[in-house]
N, C-alpha and C positions, 0 to 999 in steps of 0.2 A: 504497499499499498504506500504512498507518495506522499509525502509528509508537505511538501509545495501547496501553496495555498492556491485555490483557484482560483485563476486569472479573469479580473473584473468584465462581465459582459457591455462593452464600450459599445457598440453601435447603442443595445438598448437603452445603459448611462444619456447617453448623447440627445438618445429621442426624446426621452424621458423629461432631459432639464428642458429640452425645446419645446417641449407641450408649456411644463410646469411655470415656464419664461414668457410663453403666448397668453397662459391663462389670467397669468400676474398682470401682465400690460392690458390686458383686455376688460379684467373684472376688477383693477385697485388703478393704476398706474394711469393710463387712458386719461380719467374723466381730473389726473389733477396735471394738466399736464404744461399749466399755464406756471407751477411754481413751480415745477422742478423747473423748466429754462431761467427761474429767478434763482434758483439754487446754484445750474449750471453757469451761468452768468458771474454767479458771487465765486462759484469755484473759479471761474478764468480770473478773476482780482488775483483771486489768492495765488494761482501758478504767476498769474504774472510781479509781483510785488514777489514772490519766491525767487524769480530769478531776475527781476533788478537787484535785489538785493545782494546773489551771489556778485553780477557785475560793480557794486560799488565795492568789493574785494577791490577791489586791483589802484582805485584810485586812494583808497582808505589807508592800501599799505607803501603804494608808491608815491602818492605825494602828502602825503596825513608821514606817516614815521618811519619814513627810508631818506624823502626831502624836506621833510620838517615844515611845509610850507603852512607857518600860519595861517593867510591866508583863505587857505581849500580848509578850514578844521571846519568853522560854520556851517558853508554853503553841503559838508559832506556830510557836518555833524545832521543836520536840520533833514537831509535825503532818509539819512537812518530812520532817524525816527519819524518822519510822517509816511515812510514807505512801513513800519512797523505796525503802526494805529491804521493805513490801511485796511494790511493783512489781519488784524486782528480784528475791525469792525466784517471784511469781507468775508472771516472763519466765520466770526456769530452769527450772519446773515441766515450764510447756507445750512449753517447747522439745526438755527430756529425754522427753516424752509423745508426744510427736510424730516424735521421732524413732526413740522405741523403734517405736511404728506401725510408722513408715517400714521399718524391716531388718528387719521381720517377715514385711512384706509379701514382698519384697524377698527372702526365704527361703522363704515357700511358694510365689511365683510360679516361683524357680527349680528349685525340688521337683516342680512340678505338671510345670514344662519340661522337666527330666530322665527323668520319670516315660514323659510324650508320648514324647520322641526314645529310649525305650529300647526302642520296638514296634515303631520305626519298619521296613523294611527298607532290605537298600543299599543300592539304584536310588535315594530319597532321598536317602543322606550320596553316592552320588556326582551330584548337581544339585544341593547342596548344599555353596558350599566352605565349609572347616571357616572358615574367620576370620570370615564369616555366622552359623555356628552362635553364633562365642565372643561378638558381638557378642549376639548376642542374648541374651546369661544376663549378660552384664556393663552392656553404655550402656543398653543398650532399655530394661531393668529397673531402673539408675538413676535413671532420664526419669521411670520409677510413682514412685519413692521423694520424688524431687524433687517430682512435681508435689502428693500429696500432702500430704508437711508439708510444705514452704514454702506452695506452693501454701494450705492449709486456716487454716494461718496467718495469711500474710499478709493475704489476705481479713474472715477470722476479726477478730483483731486492730483492722485499720483499719471496717469497723464497728465493731463493737462500741466503737471509742474515738471515730468518728466523732457515733455516737450520743450518748454520754455530752456528748462538749464541746458537740451543741447543746442537750441538758437547761441545761448551765448558763448557756450562754450566754442560753438562756429564763429560767433561772430571776433571774440577777441583773437585767436588759434587758428584756423580750419587745417593748417599743416599739424598741429599738436591734436583736436578733435580728432582728425583722416588716424592720425598715431596713434592714440588714445583706444580708436573702434577696431584694431588688428589685435594690438599690444590686448588688449582685455577680453577675449577668448583663447589667446595661447598661455597668458597667466591662470583664467581660470579650468584650465581642460585638467594639468595635472593634480588641481585641488577636489572634485570632482573623482576622478578616480582614487587618489588615495583615499578619500572620506568613504566612498562608499567599499573599500575592505576592511 
């Protein structure tokens, strides 16, 4: 008897994931697309401030610390403060917007589920324990909220920040940026191989 764990059914998993994402979009997210667009705009502002703060490292190091240019101290300092203030406001705004969307999805789904249960016969309630139904109303629906608010937020912020930081890399030194793109896979490959042992 083999000790190896059975391989996951990749095709079935992908198909199931697509179906769940489609249901989530159709039943929940689509109704609040305006709020989601506003949240994505806030994420874009936050990603832009991340990229701009990375860009500011050059004048901070070269002009303020190395060249000791006192005339640049106030402009650069004010830019840093303003950048992080905008970043904080954008982060707060997108968190509030996505939490609002997530809570509205919970309320809508619970209302639909309650309406559905109200039309079920007594045999259904005999076959399904009360604890299971309560779990559907609370834990399972809460996971939908987490998938929407945390999942979209994390993916959106990380992707936009990555694009912005890569843009700063190429803007400041495109040759070094190209070199890092080729050097990183070469350096990471042996680390991954060693980590699997």
